[in-house]
C-alpha positions, 0 to 999 in steps of 0.5 A: 797865246795871244795873251801870254804874248803881250804880258811878255811884251808888258814885262820887257817894255816896263823892264826897258824903261825902268833900265833906262829910268835908273841908267838916266839916274845914274848918269845924273850923278856924274861929277860935273866937269863944265858950267858953273858952281857957286862956292862960298867963302871964295874970295875970287872965281876959280877956273879949272880946265879939265885935260882929256884924262879928266885932270883939273888944271886949277887956276885960282887967286888965291892960295886958299880958293885953290885948296877949296877949289880941290877939296870940292873937286877931290870930293865929287870924284872920290868921296866914298874913298876919302870915306872909307879911309877915315872909316877903316882909320877910326874903326868904324867899317862895322856901320856900313858893313856889317859884324863881319867887321866888328874884329877889325874895327876892336883892333883899330880902336884898341891901337889907340889911333881916334885919339892920336888923330884927335890930339893932332887935329888939337895940337895943330888945326884948331887956329888957321893962323899959318900958312898950311893951316888955312890951306888945310881947312879951305880943302876940307870946306871944299869937300864939306860944301860937296857933301851939303849941296854935291851928289851923293855917290851911288855908293852912298846910296847902295850901303845906306851910308849917311853923308857926314861931314869932315874935320882936321881930326879926319886929314890925320886919320889919312896919316894913321892909314898910311903909317899902318900900310908901312906896319909889318911888325904887326904880321912879323913880330908876333911871328918870329917870336913864335918861330923863336919860342917856339921852334928854338934858335936853330931855327931862328938864326937860319931866317934873315931876320935883320939883314947880312953881309951879302944884302945890297944895301943903299950907300949913306953919307956918314954925319959929320960932326955928330957923336954916337955911340957905336952899335949894330942891334944884336939878334938876341932878347929875352923871350919869354913863353906864349907861344898860341897868342903869338899865333893869333896875332900874326894871323888876325892882323893878316886876316884884317889887312885882307878883309880891308876894303881900302889897299895898303902901301908895299914898296916902291922904286925911285932912282934920280939920275944927275945932269952929268950921266943925263943928255940934256944936263940936268937930273932925272926922276924916276918913281913908282909907288908900289900899294895894293891895286883897287878901283878907284886909283889910290892917287888923285892928280890935281894941278894947281895954279895961284901967285908964287905957286905952280904945282902938280901933284899926287894927293890921297883922298881926305889929304890936302897936299900933293905927298908926291908931286913937283913944281916949276924948278924941283920935284920928288918921289917918294918910297917906304923906308919899311924902318922898324918903328913899332915894339911890342912889349910883354907885361906881367900882372899882378896875381893879385890884382888883373889891372896892375902890371909889374914896371920896373921895380913897383905894380902900376895901374893899367888905363882904361878906355871904353869904347863903343861900336856901332854895328849894322843891323846888330846891337852896339858892342862895347867893349874896354880898352887897357894900356900900360905905359908901353901902349895899348893891350891888344889881347883883348882882340884876339877872340880866340885867345881870350879864354886862355888868359895870357900876360898882357901885350902892349903895342908902341908905335912912334906914331901915336907917340906924339902929335904928327908934323905930317901937314907942316911936313908936306906943305913946306916941302910943296913950297920950297925953293931950295936943297936946304929949305927940302930938307927942313920940311923933309926933317919934319916927317915923323911917320911912316918912314918914307925914302924922299927922292929930291932933285932940281934945277940947280943939278941938286939930287938928295935922298933922304930917309925921313922918321923919327928913329927910336934909339934902342939899347944895343941888347934889343932885338926889336924883332922880337917881343919884349920884356915890359917889366924890366923896364930895360928894353924901352927906346930911351930917345930919337935919333937926330935927323942929321943921323938918319940914312941920306945921301946929297950929290953923290960922286956916283952920279945917280941915287936910288930906292927900293925898300932896300936897307941902307947902309951903316951910318955911323956905327948903326945900323937902322933895323926895319922890315926891308925888302930883298934887294932884288928890285935894287940890284937889278937898278943898280946894274941898269945904271952902271951898266949903260955907256951911253946918256940917260934920257927920258926913253931910256928912264921908260924903259927901265921902269918897266923892266920886268927881268928879275935879278935872283930868278936866274941864280936861283933856278941855276943854283937848284939844277946844280944841286938836283941835277945829279939826281935827274933820272936818265928816262926823264918824262918828256913833260918834265925834260921840257919843263926843265929845259924852258926854265934852264934857257930862262934870263929871269924876265917876267913877260906875259908871254913867257913861260918859264915863270909860271913854272919858277912860280909854281916851284917856288910855292912848293919849295916855301912849302916844303921849307916851313909848313910841317914847322909851322903849320898852315895858318903860320904859313899862309901868314909868314906869305905875307911878310917882306921876311919870306922872300928876304930869308929865302936866298940866305936857307935856298944857299945853306944845305945844313939849314934845320928847316929842311928836314920835314919834321912830320917824317920821323923815320928819315931826314929830308935834304935840300936835294929831296925838297928841291925835287919834290917841289919840282915834281908838285909844281909839274904835277899841279901846272898839269891839272890846272892848265894844260897837257900842251906846255905852250898853254902856261904862258905867264899872262895865262894866270897872271891876272891883274883885276883892279876891286872896287870895294862894292864888286867883291860882290859879285854879280856887282864885280861887273859894274864897279871893278876893272879888269881883268887883265894879263900883264908883265911883271912878277916877283921882286922886278922893277916893274914890280905887279905882284902877287902871293905864291899860290898852290892855285892856279890864278897867280892873282896879282894884289900889289904893284905901281900905284902910278909910274912919273918919269922927269927931265929937270931942263923939260919940266912941262914934259913930264910924264905918268900913269895911272894904273886905271883912272883918274875919276872914282865913278864908274860911269866916267869914261875916266874911270878906266880910261889909263889902264891900256896905257899902264898896262902896256907901260905907257905913259901921258903927259902930266900937264903945265903949260898954260896954252897947251892946257887951253888946246888940249882942255876937254871942258871948263868948270868955273867956281864962282862967289856964293851970293849970301842971302 
């Protein structure tokens, strides 16, 4: 017995000792935030003060020193995030994550993103003659000095990732990652085309694919002195049969986005209030960019001070310049434009030569590119990418249809047509000192499409929809797969920037964007994958209804608003339709749920019960509308598109829509009323089985949960180390505080995306601007700054974006000094 106890005691001691040693080792990997670090290529020393949230305030004597320090600091906090972004965009995940990601890598390789990034780097970063080039290369040098001499992140050790230097190409891979996040076309166009071809024109016409007069659109300023052909894109286009291929393409893209270990961009809110409507007399800016939740947080905040520059910004991992930010006199926020910059073309193959396709009046050879994917613990995967004049043929990445030998489909993407000006555009915007300089900078943005919301201390407010917008023939419906053989469906040019939707200093005293569609510009209504106008209508409602002038407190209340502009209207419509059918003896349980919904004002507070019932009801309504025609796979794909919520109001208000009938019930034709009643009954039965018979337990906060997943946290039990949450949280479907999820049958309404940061600025008091991140600044799981902002974020609170040097010094937690490395 004593021997056994001694053995147990010894084992416990060894385990404790091993645990202590491991913990001690992990602590050594924490980012260095004080002391001194020698950096090569510095012209002078750089002081970095870290505030109480771990945000660096960088004081340098030259611009290149500031960016070299920024690169090092960014890398020591987010090197793994940088690595994952460049591997996703370049199709290199299989090297570290194994064979499950071969299909994902093939997809990105096929698109040609590597070639785009290489060409952009060769065009714009081959030399360091210009200031933006010097700054970019200094930033990369800072990253690489950390790669060479800094601590190896624990993720690299766990996954056996080799540390590789970052190159100019990698900056452009970040741009491509951003652009793919907006690329709803990869999911939506094939699905819409399949609906059109398989189900017919009646089903297609009952969807809201482009727009109609009921949708609230962003007011625009018509361009002056520009002669344009009046056009509005039509809804019909020649379609050629090939249903299986289209379903597989849409489903594959949805599957790939679900697998990605880094988040994609979804949507955003931003509004600017002019000085005439603010208490301070200067413009106010509110911005919250919506991105898939992840850990670490998407944005890295930093404050840079060097001669002739004082800038506070939000930086993406691997991109040198602050994509969102402000300096002493001006600032800007961003939302996603959601413009359609991708077209698919079905090619006609030569029956005698599979390597040729028909174009206009002759057979032309397909270009062929060889690709090799290295796979962890497996043999290399070799494949060929074929390209027509329209772009890469994407059939070869859809393994399920390889044996069907379908007509080739090529993808044409604005982003891939020319080297991108992204670096120049953001650098110039950061340095702009006037409205006109900012406008010139924004005009350089080509892809992805962005709504830039700008304000300055002079009182100017502006919105520009920044993108290269293709000029398509008027007969082309870009939501469908086009005819590649005729040569008649191609975009033949791009609109000039002055023709883009925009507005400057409008008479109504405010500007807004919530990913809704802009108004027609000089006869052109630009197609896109716009979101429902719910958030836009609520923003306008708040801006128009307030009698008092606006201040930061009012902005804070508005950005946290959780009231839906449409939920109340839809509930009222639903009950008007079904009420006459309510039985005299309604079960008590259902009667109580009905009364709760009728009293609901559309607010998604976590204490509310109605959102839980409404979300489940809405799921079963959509299932009743679409599942029978689409099948499970395409229905699941539809749920990942903007089209679903955009088109539902049109179907709800059309009792004669062909979608209401269940095509599987041959004996009868279902009505709108029947589907609504059936869906309500299914919702109540499901909630009763998933939650409790006590309806008071059906609070929204019990099912609406946010967990910030780290790529390693997808594997249990690593989730307990690397993930943050889960949290019960306010917000819901297309409210301003757009903490959203996909409609689900399951118990938990798992939150997938939402505000990636919240920013409020009064340009009369720039040093008291406010922000908050969803979790924290650090990318290291043992850092106190890994999740220290989560309580603020979850409660809708803010912290200051410090720019006053005296205040920074009084509140700093530590100081790190970068010194010039002595040459050996």
